[in-house]
N, C-alpha and C positions, 0 to 999 in steps of 0.2 A: 431479285438477283439478275445480274447480267453476265453472260458468258461471251467473251470475244473469241470467235472461231468455231466453225461447225465441222471440224475434222473429227476423227474417232474419239479423241479425248473430250472435246467439247460436247459432242453428241451424247457420250456415255454419262458425263456429268449432268447434263440436262435431264436425262432419263432418271438418274438417281434422285435429283432434287424434286422432280415431278412426282415420283412415287412417294416422296415424303411430304407431298402437298405444299411445296414451296412454289411461289409465283416466280417463274424463271423465263427469261428470253435470251435468245442467241442472236448475236450480230455477226453476219458473215459477208465477206466482200464478194464472194462468187454469186452470180445470179441464180445458179442452180447447183445441185449436188454433183454436177459433172466435174470430173477430175481429169486433167491432162495426164495421160500415161497411166500405167497400172500401179506405180509406186510400190509400197510394201506388199510382201507376198504371202502373208500367212499369220495364223494364230497359234500361239503355244498353248500347252495343256492348261496352265493355270488361267489363262484368259478365257478359254472355252468353259472352264469351271465357273468363272465369274459370270459369264453369260447364262450358264445353266442355273446359277443361283437366282437369276431374274426371269427364268422361264423362256428365254429366247435363243438358247444355244442351237436348237434344231433348225432355226431359220438360216443359220450360217452353215451348219453341217450339210444341209440339203443342197447347198449351192457350191460347196468346195469339195476338195478331195482329201479324205482322211489318210494321213501317212506319217511316217516318222520324220519329223522336220528338225528335231534338236540336233545340234552338232557343235563342234568346237574347231574352228579353222578348217572347215570342210571334212572333219573327222566325224562320222555319224555317231550319234549317241542314242541307242535304242532304249526307249522307256516303256516298251510293251509289257514289261513285268512289274511296273510300278503300281502301287495300291491306289489307283484312282479310276473312276469310271471313264475318264478321258485320257487313257495312257497312250496318247498320240498327239500330233499337231494337225493343223488344217491348212492345206494349200488353197489360198483364196486371195485374189488381188484386192488391194486397198479400195479401189473404186467400188467393188461389190460390197466390201465390208461397210463402207460409208453409206451406201444406198440402203442396206438392211437396217443399220442404226437409225438413219434418217426416217425411215418408214415407221420404226418403233416410236421415235420421238414425236412423230406426227400423230400417231394413235393416242399418245399421252397429251396431245393438244398443246405442245410447247411452241410458241411463236418463234419463227426465225426471220429476222429482218435482213433480207438478202440484198445484195448489190450496194452495200454500204459497209463502212468499217468504223471502228473506234478511232478517233483522232486525238483525243485527250480526255483527261478526267481531273476532278478535284475532290479530295476526301475531306470530310469533317467528322465530328464525333458520332454522328448518327447514320452516315451513309456516304455515297459517292455520286457526284454528278458526272455522267458519262456523255461526252460530246461525240456526235456522229458526223460522218463525212457529208451527209445531206443537210447539215445545219441544225438538225434537231438534237435534243438532248434527252437522256433518260435519267431517272433517279433510282438508285438501287441501294440496298443495304450493303451488298458486297459486289465486287467485280472480280471475275476470274479470267486471267489471260491464258487462253488455249490457242494462241495465235502464232504458234510455230517458233522455229529457232531464231528468227529475226524479230521476235516479239516486241511490238511497240509498247505493249502494256509494261513489260519488264523494263524497257528503256525509260519510259515516262515515270515509272515508279522509282527510278534511280537505283535499281538493284544490280549489284555487280555481277559479272558473268565470267569468273576466272576459269582458267583451264589451260589447254595445250593447243598451240597453233597446228595447222595441218602439215603433215609430212608427205602427203600424196593427194592428188585430186583425180577423180574419175568422171568420165562421161557415161551417161546412161541414155539410151535412145530406143525408139521404136520406128523402124524404117522399112523401105522396100529396097531390094538390090537387083542388079542385072546379072551378076555372076553367082554361082553356087558358093556360099561361104564355107569357111573352115569351122564346122559345127563343134560345139563343146567348149571346154575350159582350157585355157592356155596360161600357164604362169610365166612371168618373167621376173627379173631381179626386183622390180618395184612392187609387184603384186599380181592380181588376177585379171584376166581378160576372158570374156565369154560371149559366144554367139549362139542364140537358141531360137528355135521356131516359136512363133506366137500361136495362140489357140486356133487362129484361122488357117494355119498351115502354110500361109503365103508370106507373111511379113516376118521380120526378124527383130528380136530384142537384143540390144548390144550393150555390153558393159566393158569399158576400156579404161585402163589407167593412162594418164597423160605423161609424156616424157618429162615435163616440168610442172611443178605445183602451180595451178592457176586458181586464183580466187574468183568469187562471184558466180552467180547462177545464170549467166547470160551467154552460154557458148553458141558458136555459130556452126553452120554446116561445114565451113572450111576447117574449123577446129576438129570436127568429127572425122573428116577425111584425112587430115594430117595424123590423127591418132591411129586410125585404121592402118594407114601406110606404115607408120612407125612399128606397129606390132606385126602386121600380116604381109607387108610389102605391097598391098593393093587396097583400094577402098571399096572393092566389090561392086562398083557402080552404084553407090548408095544414093538414094533419092527419096522423094515423097516422105519426108521426116514429119511424123505426126506428134512426136514428143522428143525433146532433147533437153537434158538437164545436166547439171554438174553437182557433184557432192564431194566432200573431202572427209578426212579422218580427224578433223578438228574435234576436240573433246572439251566441252565447257559445261559448267553447272552453275545455276543461280546460287549466289552466296546465301540467299534466304528465299524460301518459297512464299513468303508473305511479308507485305509491308502494311500493317494495320488492316485496312478493309480491302486490300488488293492482294490477290493470291495468284500463283502460277501453277500450271500443270502441263504435263506432256512435254513436247519439244521446247516450249517456252521456258521450261525449267531445266532442261538438259538436252544437249546435242552430242552426237557421237557418230562414228562410222556405222553403217547399217549392217556390218558383219554380225551374224548371229540372230538377226531379225528381232532385236529387242525393243526398238523405239516405240512402235505402235502399241505393243503389248504392255510396256510399263506405263505408257500414257493412260491407257484404259484403266490400269490398276491404280494409278494416281487418282483418277476420277472416282473410283469406287471407294477408296480410302477417304477422300475428302467430302464426298457428297453428303453422307449421313451426318457427318460432324457439322458441316455448314448448316444443314437443315435444322439440327437441334439448337444451334446458336441463334439462327434467324427466328425460330419459333419461341425463343426464350426458355426452352427446356434446359439447356446447358449454358454455363458461363462461357465467355469468349475464350477463356484459357484452353478450352478443348481444342481450338484450332492450332495450338502449339504442338499438339501431338501429330499433326499432319507433317510438319517439318521434321519432327523427331523420328517419325517412322519411315517416311518416304525419301528423305535426303540421303540416308546411308544406302538405300537400294539404288538410287541414281548414281551415287559415287561408285558403287561396285560395278555397275554396268559400264561406266566410263572406263574403268581400269580393264575390265574384261575385253571391251572392244579394242582398246589399245593393244592388248596382248594378241588378239585375233589378227589385227592389221599387221603386226610384226611377223606372226607365224605364217601369214599368207604370202610373204615375199618368196621369190623363187631362186635366190642365190644358193650356192651349195651349202653354206653353213646353216641357213634357215631350213633348207630341205632336211638336213641331218637332225635338226631340232624337231621338225615336224614329224619325222619318222619315230623319234623317241617319244613324243607325245602320243602318237598313234598306238605305240606299244603299251604305254601307260594306260590309255583309255580303253584298251581291250580288257583290262583287269576289272573285276566286278565292282569293287568298292569305288575306284576313281570314276568309272562309268556312271554309277548311280549318283555320286556326289556332283559331278559336272552336269549330268543329265537333268538333275533336279534344279540346279542353278539356272541352266539355259532355258528350261521350260517354266520357271517361276514357281515350282512346287516346294522349294525349300525356304521360302520367305518366313522369317520369324521376327515379329516385332518384340522389342524388349519390354515385356510386361512384368519383369521380375523373375525370381527363381520359383521352382515348383515342378508340377507335372510337365512332361514333354509337350503336351498339347498347348500349353499356355503361350499365346502369341502366334501360334501357327494356324494354318487353314484347318477348318473343321472337315473331317472326312465325310463324304456323302453316303452315310450309312442307310441301309434299309431298316427302318424302325417299325416296330409293331405298336400301334397306339389304339386308344379306345375307338377311334374313328376308322380303324383299319390300317393297312400298311402305308407308310409315308416315307419318302426320301427326305433326308435333311435339307437338300437344296430346294426341294419343293416348298418347304416351310419358310424359306427365305425369299420367296418370289416377291413379296410386297415390301422388302427391304426394311423389315422391323427387327429389333433385337429379339433374341429367342433364348429361353431357358428350357433345356431338356433335362428332365429328371429321370434317372434310370433305376432308382431304388424304390423305396416305399413312396407311393403317390402322396402328394400333399404335405410332405415333411418340410419343405422350404417355403417360407412366407415372403412373397414379393407383392403383397397387396398394395403397398404404397407406390409401386411402379406398374401396377396392372394396366394402366392406360397406355403405357409405352412398351412394355415387354410382354410378348406372348409366351405362354407357358404350355409345354407339352409333356405329359407323363408318358413314358414309353419304355419299351423293352428292346434289348438288342443282345443277341446270343453269340454273335461272331467275334472275331479277333479285331481289336483296334490296332490298325497298322498305319504308319506314316512313311512317306518317301524317305529313303536313306536310313532313317532310324530303325525301321522295322516295327515289330510288335511293341506296344506300350500297354501299361496297366489300364484296365477298364475303369473309367471314372464312375462315380455315383451320380454326377450331374455336371453339365457344362453350360456356361453362359456364353452365347455367341453374338458377336457384333453384327450389324447389317452387312458388313463387307465379308463375312464368313470366317473371321478370325476369332479364336477363342479368348475371351476376356477373363474367365474364371473357371477353375476346375474344382469340383467338390468331391470330398471323400466320404460323404454321408452326413457331414455336419454343415452348418451354414457359415462357418468361419471365413471371413473375408468377403462374403457375398454382398452384404450391404455396402461395403466400401467400393467394390467393383461396380455395383449398380449406380452408386452416387458418382463415381469417377467418369463413367462412360455414358450414362443415360440421365444425368441430372439428379438434383436432390429429391427426396421422397415427397409425395403428396400427403398432407396431413388432414385433408378434408374428407 
């Protein structure tokens, strides 16, 4: 397996594949994990849960600041009463997030070919020849493009990238100034502007919308000065720019996340405005959805058709994020009509049910994959319950650390026969006396058994019988062993 790109999505995918004992390598154009600028600023609740499922959440929590980060167009959405162990977000800059993930991937002994990039590839029936910028080539069963919004992998695969052109462009920078800035957020008719102190207390982080939409990510110091003067009437003596970038609210999504043996994840599959802090988070969640499926196909456990469920499950999530960020961009404008709309939304989101619904959406806790009708747990994230087992107390997420499928039986031990999948699916007989509660939905009926995929989503819910269990095992974890 070859992954193009060692950003958060590529690193998470590499970790998932390594846990599944798949031979994987990353190709990364940067010489080191150093990142210019801080980039994305945090993790939402579901992403922290995903990291907890792999036993590495504490690495991030120890370096960031736990706080309520979910919001909708700067309207805060408090999720502190949500039924999750992580009913908060984490303020932590992307450069730190990447370093922690890279250290984890290094522990898993995943090679990263740094200082080079994928320049082309050719697919055949059994694999992909991957050409590198240093003239070498790699042979892989699959190639995954985690190489960002301008993804060469997506372009070379000929995958369309339809969507909406930008209506606004922003400059983001980390700078020094000679004059005291006008700290805080300032809205104008186009959108948001903000000046904030960086962690060192000396330098300034700048976010500015530009008077006219400007394409391309090569802004100059003069562009920054002009934008500051347009908004604040002065450039505050800006100098010593260590990071300067441009982003827009363009919203585009790959028409398909897969072309035979080439797949896309993260920004390579979807780009949108950063409003709401969704991009990094859904990229990591793409990786966790895809990793175990790829591993099972590569190992021959599951047929290639399992990869079709990646598109079926993640494409609608990406599409929803595009629409949401477009709404956020519109709501962040500062003209009088939009202000009135923003006030109306603020009143709405103070009500309990809308707060919970939007809070769950923005924090990723409401994701439900369409696995058919039945129990409300089906297709949703498994709650991290404190179980009582023969080996003592266990958290559900602890049982997912090695990224293996999990059958938890909560009724009579030994009543469900999974012997034909015993090499793939771990089984835990347990007891749980508490309430089963899901975000937004609230309390749900306690099941007699649950089959949990490696990504933490429930694939089957039992009522005391094994009806549908063999079908679910076969669908998600391959045909039974008859030996």
